[in-house]
C-alpha positions, 0 to 999 in steps of 0.5 A, a space after each residue: 269602464 274602469 273601477 276606482 282601484 285600477 292601476 293608472 297604467 291602464 288609464 294613462 299608459 305605462 310611461 305617464 303612470 310611472 311619472 305620476 307615481 314618482 312625482 305625485 305618488 299617484 298609483 290608482 285611478 282613485 288616487 288620480 281623481 282624488 288629486 284635487 285642484 288647488 284653485 281655478 282660473 277663469 278664461 281671460 282672467 290673468 294671475 296676480 303676479 305681485 302675489 307670487 312667492 319666491 320658491 313656489 311652484 306656480 301655474 299662472 295665466 298671463 299675456 305676453 308683452 315683450 319678446 327679446 333674444 339677448 346674445 351672450 358675447 363670445 358664446 353661441 346661442 343666447 337668452 330668450 327673455 319673455 316678459 309677461 304681464 297681468 296689466 299691473 305687474 310683470 314677470 320675466 320668463 327666461 330660456 337659454 339657447 331656445 330662440 326658436 320658441 319665438 315662433 310661438 311666444 309672440 306679443 299679445 298671446 295669452 297662456 298658462 306658464 308653470 315653473 318655480 318663482 325665482 328672483 334675479 336682480 330684484 325681479 321675479 322670473 321663471 327659468 325654462 318654464 313649461 307653458 301652454 298657449 291659448 289657441 288663436 283664431 275665431 274658433 279657439 273655443 273649440 280648437 283644443 280640448 285642454 281649454 274646454 270649459 270656462 274654468 280651468 283647474 290648477 293642480 298641485 304640480 311639479 317641474 316634470 308634471 305641470 298643472 295642465 298635464 295633470 289635467 289631461 290625465 284627470 280628463 282621461 281618468 274621468 272618461 274611463 271612470 266606471 260606477 263609483 260606490 255611493 258612501 253617503 246614504 241618500 237621506 243625508 245627501 238630500 238633506 245636505 243638498 249634495 251631489 252624488 259621488 260621481 257628480 262631485 268628482 266630475 264637477 270638482 275637476 270640470 266645473 261649469 261654475 265656481 258655485 258648482 265646484 264649491 259644492 262638489 268640494 264641500 261634498 268631498 270634504 264632508 265625506 272625508 270628515 264623515 269617514 274619519 268620525 265613523 272610524 273614531 266613533 266605531 273605535 270608541 264604541 268598541 272600547 265601551 263594549 270592553 269590560 275591565 276589572 271593577 275597582 272599589 273606591 276607598 273614601 277616607 282611608 288610603 294613600 289618596 286621602 292621605 295625599 290630599 290632606 297634605 296638599 299645601 294648596 287647594 285644588 282649583 274648581 277645574 281640577 276638582 271637576 276633572 278629577 270627579 270625571 276621571 274617578 267616575 270612569 275609574 270605578 266603572 265597568 268599561 275602561 276609561 279612555 280620556 284626554 286631559 288637556 290643559 294649558 302650560 301650568 294648569 295643574 294636569 300632573 296633580 290630577 293625573 297623580 291623584 288618579 294613580 293614587 286612587 288606583 293604588 288604593 283599589 289594589 291596582 298599578 299605574 304606569 306613566 309613559 313619557 316621550 323623552 328621558 328628561 320628561 320621564 325623570 322630571 315626572 319621577 322626581 316631581 312625584 317623589 317630591 309630592 308624595 314624600 314618605 308616601 312613596 317609600 313603601 318597603 323602606 324605613 320611615 314609610 308612611 302608614 299608606 304608601 306605595 313604591 315608584 320606579 323609573 325605567 328608561 333606556 339609560 336604566 342600568 341592567 342591574 337596576 332594570 332586572 329588579 324593576 321588572 321583577 317588582 313590577 311583575 310582582 305588583 310591588 311597584 305601584 307607579 312605574 314611570 318610563 319612556 318607550 322602554 315600557 313598551 319593550 319585551 319583558 315589562 310585565 305588570 301584576 295588575 296594570 289598571 291605569 296607563 297615563 300617557 304624557 304628550 299623546 301626539 308623540 305616540 301612535 295609537 298602536 304604541 298606546 295599545 301595546 301597554 293596554 294589552 299587557 294586562 289581563 283586563 283592559 286598563 284605563 287610559 288617561 292621555 295628557 297634553 299641554 298643547 291646547 287643542 281646539 274643539 274640532 281638532 280634538 274631535 278629529 284627532 282624538 275623537 275616540 277619547 272623552 275630553 276633559 279640559 283644565 282651563 284655569 291656572 292654579 292659585 299662586 301662578 304668576 303672569 308672564 309678559 312677553 316682548 319681541 326684540 328685533 336684534 337686527 334693527 335695534 341691537 341695543 335692545 338685545 344688550 338691554 336684555 342681557 342686563 335684565 338677565 343679570 338684574 334678575 340673577 342679582 335678585 336671586 332669580 334664575 334664567 333660561 337662554 334657549 337656542 334652536 341648535 346645538 352648534 353652528 352646523 348642527 340642527 339635530 335638536 330640531 328633530 329630537 326635541 323641536 321642529 322636524 326638518 319639514 316643520 323647519 322648512 315650513 317655518 323658513 317659508 313662512 319667514 320668507 326665507 330660502 332653505 339654505 345654509 346661510 339662513 339656518 339662524 345665527 345662534 347655537 348653544 355651543 356658540 352662545 354659552 362661552 360668549 355669555 359666560 365670558 362677556 354679556 353675563 360675566 359674573 353669573 354662573 352659566 351652564 349649557 344643556 343640550 341633546 348630545 349630552 349623556 343622560 347623566 350629564 343632563 340630569 346633573 345639570 338640571 339638578 344643579 339648576 333646580 338646586 339654584 347652583 346655576 344662575 343661567 341655563 343656555 339650552 336647546 328645547 330639551 327644557 320645553 316640557 316637564 322642567 319645573 324650576 319655580 325660581 326661574 323668572 326670565 327666558 330669552 329665546 334666540 332666533 325665536 322665528 325658528 320655532 312654531 307658535 305652540 312651541 314658543 308658548 310651551 317654552 315660555 311656560 317654564 318661567 313664572 312658575 313661582 310667585 315672581 312674575 315671568 318675563 319672556 324675550 323673543 329675539 329675532 333677526 327677521 324683517 318687521 313686516 314678515 309673516 314670522 314677525 307677525 307670528 312672534 307678535 301674536 305670541 307676545 299679545 296673548 298667553 291663551 294657549 287655545 288661541 295660539 294653537 288656532 293660529 298655529 293650525 291656520 298657518 301650518 299643517 295640522 299634522 305638523 303641529 299635533 304630530 298626528 302625521 304619524 297616524 296613517 289614518 290621517 293620510 286620506 285627508 286631502 281636503 279637510 282642514 280642522 280649523 277652516 272646516 269646523 262646521 263641516 266636522 261638527 255636521 259630520 260628527 252628528 251624521 256619523 252618530 246617527 248612522 251608527 245608532 241605526 247600524 253600529 256595524 255599518 252592515 247595510 252600507 258596505 261602501 262606507 264600511 270599506 272606507 272606514 276599513 281603509 283607515 284601519 288598514 292604513 293606520 296599522 300599516 303605518 305602525 308596522 313600518 315604524 317598528 
């Protein structure tokens, strides 16, 4: 009997093991047995052919209805056309020059057929599908082991590895499986009514009933959730055991008090509550590790800046790490504006209590960089704002006491820890995100952080109305949109026009500032579109800019902004827009986060179906930031009954970022939405889905806390410790690969 770590070559043979590795990434027996069925088909139960989606690799069960060999004039051979049916709809199977298959493929026979769904002349078809026919005769139940059992598992498969071949390999794996370490203590397993690990693995692949399969899957899903929660809680406990430098609170005299006295508005109840939580951490003996989440415009920046000023009052330094130069520059300018002479330490006109703020990015001139590094190390700079440049060698702090990270999901945990290790004492860490995160997502992805939420908008923020424009069906509505932009400009307001690409043949800004190529493929699939050059979208900045400037928006001051412009050009353009010298900014998603122009009242997003739900919500948050109500128009050419249109209408219905985040997660993979795929610790989540499995995650969190309360080092459960250690190793390996 083999252990779970054995290489697949010893189980299925060298040739099959090579294909499993190349096609599905399966290398060990554990990998194979963790390749779970997507669903089950019941013997004699046909597949709903009408539900098949073009482009998907499918395995269906159907009955052969008609077999025809069509000759090709002037050529040898012919086309074998097999029509299969589920009793309601039909599907065509085509084979070129393979008429000999008529010996097996006969009318009335049933079988499993696998391939990629195509459409030809409006009809669904599978070209050269792989198939496995159900044996005929009175003893067909016993005729072949491939159909042993009433419920047949359907696995994620490829063209070279159809579902039933995967099933054959898995049966070999189960037959050779030795003892499997039991990770869940018996007291919890019994209380939850779960099978043992060995039983769960067997029953998820070879169930005697659907109820048995469901319970096995629930057990395996719970194990994934439990391991992740133990991993995160262990790391959280390790952080709490650390000791940082004790900081003295300055109540009435200091830069924070001076800043508060100058604020032209009152903090919201939420900002006061969260600030109190953060300040309670800052003056404790353990380093703070807190996630500050809030919807677009909820006032996170003020809360973070107040925390930095509290640290400066205590004699320490603060750093802010941003994912892009545009966002870093925006924070730098925003802080300078908010602080005024409080940020001019060492210069004429300095306030009594002041500090020095500096910006460090990849574009910082070497002459300035040297001075910034010197002043940071000496402690003269109180707040250093920057991009990944802060992580480079040579950046040393005199007394780094607080690290603020904006948009955490764009940084790995190891990157986060680089700056934490630059200080004699572990600094406090405050992570900010404008992507609203449902509770169980926060529990799963950021489970090692305490969570603070800003769930109300500051006073004075205006509401945003959102409407969808189906340009392909009602082009006059798009014409009206441009007139509305001109009306806003005539009133003295400004506008954004956002396009998904820089040029007609380029989608570089998807990977740099918006959707990744994988997310784009998902968006296309959700739109019901093929992944081809023809459907990349109609609009780009380089095409729109001259058209709008010379035609639809003629008379307005129109400028372009995109990711291929130099940092200087981008900064100059944004400065002119902020100063009101530009009426309409035609841009890619570089304006998605951090850009704050209160005078901008309208945004038109072209090819809106190209963007994810959360990204659309982030983009529209750039308008309505002053006292004028915001308007966002989502322009699309997708069909009125398509999934993409349903997503856009959902965005138009609500401005609740948490609700939209849930929708995004339900329609796409969690890693695509949150960027957590860069963490190796999530690669073991084969079954767990953080929205669907909320109850499972909550129960796992409770069990994990109870286990660690009685055995903080997991010394009495080596099997569970091994699983947690695997996550640590995967995360570390993923980080090293990216360096």
